[in-house]
C-alpha positions in Angstrom: -37.0 -125.8 205.7 -40.3 -124.2 204.4 -41.6 -123.3 207.8 -38.3 -121.6 208.5 -38.3 -119.6 205.2 -41.8 -118.6 206.2 -40.7 -117.2 209.5 -38.1 -114.9 207.7 -40.9 -113.8 205.3 -43.0 -112.8 208.4 -40.1 -111.0 209.8 -39.5 -108.9 206.5 -43.2 -108.1 206.5 -42.9 -107.0 210.2 -39.9 -104.7 209.5 -41.9 -103.0 206.8 -44.6 -102.4 209.5 -42.2 -101.0 211.7 -41.1 -98.7 209.1 -44.7 -97.7 208.4 -45.4 -97.0 212.1 -42.4 -94.8 212.3 -43.9 -92.6 209.5 -47.1 -92.2 211.5 -45.0 -91.3 214.5 -43.1 -88.7 212.7 -46.2 -87.3 211.3 -47.9 -87.1 214.9 -45.0 -85.3 216.5 -42.4 -83.7 214.3 -44.0 -81.0 212.4 -41.8 -78.4 213.9 -38.6 -79.9 213.2 -36.2 -79.1 210.3 -35.9 -82.1 207.9 -32.1 -82.0 208.2 -32.2 -81.9 211.9 -34.8 -84.6 212.0 -32.8 -87.0 209.8 -29.6 -86.3 211.8 -31.2 -86.7 215.2 -33.0 -90.1 214.2 -29.7 -91.4 212.8 -28.0 -90.5 216.0 -30.4 -92.7 218.0 -30.3 -95.5 215.5 -26.6 -95.6 215.9 -26.7 -95.6 219.6 -29.3 -98.2 219.6 -27.2 -100.6 217.6 -24.0 -99.7 219.5 -25.8 -100.6 222.8 -26.9 -104.0 221.3 -23.4 -104.5 220.0 -21.7 -103.8 223.5 -24.1 -106.4 225.1 -23.4 -109.0 222.4 -20.0 -108.2 221.2 -18.3 -111.6 222.2 -20.8 -113.1 219.4 -20.1 -110.5 216.8 -18.1 -111.4 213.7 -15.8 -108.9 211.9 -14.0 -111.1 209.2 -15.0 -109.1 206.4 -13.1 -109.1 203.1 -11.8 -106.1 201.2 -14.8 -106.2 198.6 -17.2 -106.7 201.3 -16.0 -103.7 203.2 -16.3 -101.7 200.1 -19.9 -102.9 199.8 -20.7 -102.0 203.2 -19.4 -98.5 202.6 -21.8 -98.2 199.6 -24.6 -99.6 201.8 -24.0 -96.9 204.4 -23.9 -94.1 201.9 -26.8 -95.2 199.9 -29.3 -96.4 202.4 -28.4 -94.1 205.4 -27.3 -90.9 203.7 -28.3 -90.5 200.1 -31.9 -92.1 200.2 -33.3 -90.1 203.1 -31.6 -86.7 201.8 -33.0 -87.3 198.2 -36.3 -88.1 199.7 -36.5 -85.0 201.7 -35.5 -82.9 198.8 -37.9 -84.5 196.4 -41.1 -84.6 198.6 -41.1 -80.8 198.7 -41.8 -80.6 195.0 -44.1 -83.5 194.3 -47.6 -84.6 195.1 -48.5 -87.5 197.5 -49.7 -89.6 194.7 -46.4 -89.0 192.9 -44.4 -90.1 195.9 -46.5 -93.1 196.3 -45.8 -94.1 192.7 -42.2 -93.9 193.1 -42.2 -95.8 196.2 -43.9 -98.5 194.4 -40.9 -98.7 192.0 -38.6 -99.9 194.6 -39.2 -103.7 194.0 -38.8 -103.2 190.3 -35.3 -101.6 190.8 -34.4 -104.4 193.3 -35.3 -106.9 190.9 -33.2 -105.4 188.1 -30.3 -104.6 190.4 -30.5 -108.2 191.9 -30.3 -109.8 188.6 -27.3 -107.8 187.5 -25.3 -107.8 190.8 -26.4 -110.9 192.7 -27.4 -113.0 189.6 -30.8 -113.7 191.3 -33.0 -113.7 188.1 -36.8 -113.6 188.7 -38.9 -116.5 187.6 -42.0 -115.7 185.3 -44.3 -116.0 188.4 -42.1 -113.3 190.3 -42.2 -111.1 187.3 -46.0 -111.2 187.2 -46.1 -110.6 190.9 -44.1 -107.4 190.7 -46.5 -106.4 187.7 -49.4 -107.1 189.9 -48.0 -105.1 192.9 -47.2 -102.2 190.7 -50.5 -102.0 189.0 -52.1 -102.4 192.6 -50.1 -99.3 193.9 -51.6 -97.3 191.0 -55.2 -98.4 192.0 -54.5 -97.7 195.6 -53.6 -94.1 194.7 -56.9 -93.8 192.8 -55.4 -93.8 189.3 -53.7 -90.3 189.9 -51.1 -89.4 187.4 -47.7 -88.0 188.6 -47.7 -84.3 189.6 -44.9 -82.0 190.6 -41.7 -80.7 189.2 -39.1 -82.7 187.2 -36.4 -82.0 189.9 -38.8 -83.4 192.7 -39.5 -86.6 190.6 -35.7 -87.0 189.8 -34.9 -86.8 193.6 -37.6 -89.2 194.4 -36.1 -91.7 191.7 -32.6 -91.1 192.9 -34.0 -91.9 196.5 -35.7 -95.2 195.5 -32.6 -96.2 193.5 -30.5 -95.7 196.5 -32.9 -97.7 198.7 -32.8 -100.5 196.0 -28.9 -100.5 195.8 -28.9 -100.5 199.6 -31.0 -103.7 199.7 -29.2 -105.5 197.0 -25.7 -104.6 198.5 -26.8 -105.7 201.9 -27.9 -109.0 200.5 -24.4 -109.3 198.7 -22.7 -109.1 202.0 -25.3 -110.9 204.2 -25.7 -114.2 202.0 -22.1 -115.3 202.8 -21.8 -118.1 205.3 -22.0 -116.9 209.0 -24.0 -114.2 210.6 -22.6 -110.7 210.5 -26.0 -108.9 211.2 -24.8 -106.8 214.2 -21.3 -105.7 212.7 -22.8 -104.7 209.4 -25.6 -102.7 211.0 -23.1 -101.0 213.2 -20.9 -100.0 210.3 -23.5 -98.7 208.1 -25.3 -96.8 210.7 -21.9 -95.3 211.8 -21.4 -94.3 208.2 -24.7 -92.6 208.1 -24.1 -90.8 211.6 -20.6 -89.5 210.3 -22.2 -87.8 207.2 -25.7 -86.8 208.5 -24.8 -85.4 211.9 -22.5 -82.6 210.4 -25.3 -81.9 207.8 -27.9 -81.7 210.6 -25.8 -79.3 212.9 -24.9 -77.1 209.8 -28.3 -76.8 208.4 -29.4 -74.0 210.5 -32.4 -75.8 211.9 -33.6 -75.2 215.5 -32.0 -78.1 217.5 -33.6 -76.7 220.7 -37.0 -78.1 219.7 -35.9 -81.6 220.3 -36.0 -80.8 223.9 -39.9 -80.7 223.8 -41.1 -84.0 225.3 -43.2 -85.0 222.4 -40.7 -84.3 219.7 -37.9 -85.9 221.7 -39.8 -88.9 222.2 -40.8 -89.4 218.8 -37.3 -89.0 217.7 -36.1 -91.6 220.4 -38.9 -94.0 219.3 -38.3 -93.6 215.6 -34.5 -94.0 216.0 -34.8 -97.1 217.9 -37.3 -98.6 215.3 -34.9 -97.6 212.4 -31.9 -99.2 214.3 -33.5 -102.6 215.2 -35.5 -102.7 212.1 -32.4 -102.3 210.1 -30.8 -105.1 211.8 -33.7 -107.4 211.4 -34.0 -106.4 207.6 -30.1 -107.5 207.2 -30.8 -110.8 208.9 -33.8 -111.3 206.4 -31.6 -110.6 203.5 -29.3 -113.3 204.9 -32.0 -115.9 204.1 -34.2 -114.4 201.5 -33.5 -113.2 197.9 -33.3 -109.4 197.6 -36.8 -109.3 195.6 -38.4 -111.8 198.1 -37.9 -109.2 200.9 -38.2 -105.9 198.9 -41.7 -106.7 197.4 -43.0 -106.2 201.1 -42.0 -102.7 200.8 -44.9 -102.1 198.4 -47.2 -103.1 201.3 -46.2 -100.0 203.3 -48.8 -97.8 201.4 -51.6 -100.1 202.7 -50.1 -100.4 206.1 -49.6 -96.7 206.5 -53.1 -96.1 205.3 -54.6 -98.3 207.9 -52.3 -97.0 210.7 -53.6 -93.5 209.6 -57.2 -94.6 210.0 -56.4 -95.8 213.4 -54.3 -92.9 214.8 -54.9 -89.9 212.6 -58.7 -90.3 212.0 -58.2 -90.8 208.1 -60.5 -92.8 206.0 -59.9 -95.6 203.6 -61.5 -95.5 200.1 -62.5 -98.3 197.9 -59.6 -97.9 195.8 -57.3 -98.0 198.7 -58.8 -101.3 199.8 -58.7 -102.9 196.2 -55.1 -101.7 195.5 -54.0 -102.7 199.0 -55.2 -106.4 198.6 -53.7 -106.3 194.9 -50.3 -105.5 196.5 -50.5 -108.3 198.9 -51.6 -110.7 196.1 -48.4 -109.4 194.1 -46.3 -110.1 197.2 -47.7 -113.6 197.5 -47.0 -114.3 194.0 -43.3 -113.2 194.3 -42.7 -115.3 197.3 -44.8 -118.4 196.9 -42.8 -121.7 196.4 -39.6 -119.8 195.8 -36.5 -121.5 197.0 -33.9 -119.0 198.4 -30.5 -119.8 197.6 -26.9 -118.6 198.4 -24.5 -118.7 195.6 -21.0 -118.6 196.4 -19.1 -115.3 196.0 -15.9 -114.6 194.7 -13.6 -111.7 195.6 -13.4 -109.2 193.0 
């Protein structure tokens, strides 16, 4: 049982690595693309990737959702695939990189609070301490910089992180039921994201023709595939792990992106990057060490 749980923890960490790698890919090849066109095009590829996977495995896919679970999936699609990326795009324009990093570090805290309220998955003292260590380490990683930028930008980033957190909690809300609906839930939520983001991208006025450039097109293709399959893997993790157990790994993305930036972008790590990064890993370890995942029964509401 313990070894099986360790596999799911490793998978959750691997998913965050894929998300980190996708950010580097975007930075390498997508500087000329309008943000709205970028989000929409990546979502198109993400949906098509999941749809292709579904068409191959559809005989094994379960669709027996209850009404309250369908409502939860609609919320997951709107929060995780529409609101979160749109708020992030609007907010990043008006804040510093340090501010963005600090808000990203709030994700696990929001998941912890929402998980306790919605899922009744209340953290133990050790987990609370782990979240605190991870949060302080994010601040150290960023060199102790204070927040900078406009209030509008910070509110948009807070809304984005809250949307991501609610997306994680509601995904766990659906996935912890008996059975495996990973493919069907991913198809539904990606479809909702596509239905909203594609019109926004087309009506934004951005230059769609640049997607025809091979470097940009390839970057969108790879990133979209990563988003599609990483999303499915994340959903399957939330079937086995508490929301906080998985979400704490999102804090490690700062360290992951920094290392990838050194390898592919020629950037350099500073001492506070290294110390903060290891601190985040220690915080994640404290959250996940000797925690027994559980699946409380849900009642229709």
